[in-house]
C-alpha positions in Angstrom: 0.0 0.0 0.0 1.5 3.3 -1.1 1.5 6.4 1.1 -1.2 8.1 -1.1 -3.5 5.1 -0.7 -3.0 5.1 3.0 -3.7 8.8 3.3 -6.8 8.4 1.1 -8.0 5.5 3.3 -7.5 7.5 6.5 -9.3 10.5 5.1 -12.3 8.4 4.0 -12.7 6.7 7.3 -12.3 10.1 9.1 -15.0 11.7 6.9 -17.3 8.6 7.2 -16.9 8.8 11.0 -17.8 12.4 11.3 -20.7 12.1 8.8 -22.5 9.7 11.0 -24.7 11.3 13.7 -23.3 11.3 17.2 -26.3 9.1 18.5 -25.5 6.5 15.9 -21.9 6.4 16.9 -22.8 6.0 20.5 -25.2 3.2 19.6 -22.6 1.3 17.5 -20.1 1.7 20.4 -22.6 0.3 22.9 -23.5 -2.6 20.6 -19.8 -3.5 20.2 -19.3 -3.3 23.9 -22.2 -5.7 24.6 -20.9 -8.2 22.0 -17.5 -8.4 23.7 -16.7 -11.5 25.7 -16.1 -10.9 29.4 -12.5 -10.0 30.4 -11.7 -13.1 32.3 -12.8 -15.6 29.6 -11.2 -13.5 26.9 -7.8 -13.5 28.7 -7.8 -16.7 30.6 -10.4 -19.1 29.0 -13.1 -21.1 30.7 -11.2 -21.9 33.9 -12.1 -18.6 35.7 -15.7 -19.0 34.7 -15.8 -22.5 36.1 -14.2 -21.3 39.4 -16.8 -18.5 39.6 -19.7 -20.9 39.1 -18.3 -23.1 41.9 -18.2 -20.2 44.3 -21.6 -18.9 43.3 -23.1 -22.2 44.0 -21.9 -22.3 47.6 
């Protein structure tokens, strides 16, 4: 990718971002946040979830 292509891409994404209304940007951000997996399972797998379930049961 040449420098001109990269600058063109950055400019297009910048303009696209600021053309969308602020409420739509917030909505997209919240939707992305809800779709994320929890921190513990993302970083450490299923083991912390299993331990959490054991402690919740007691």
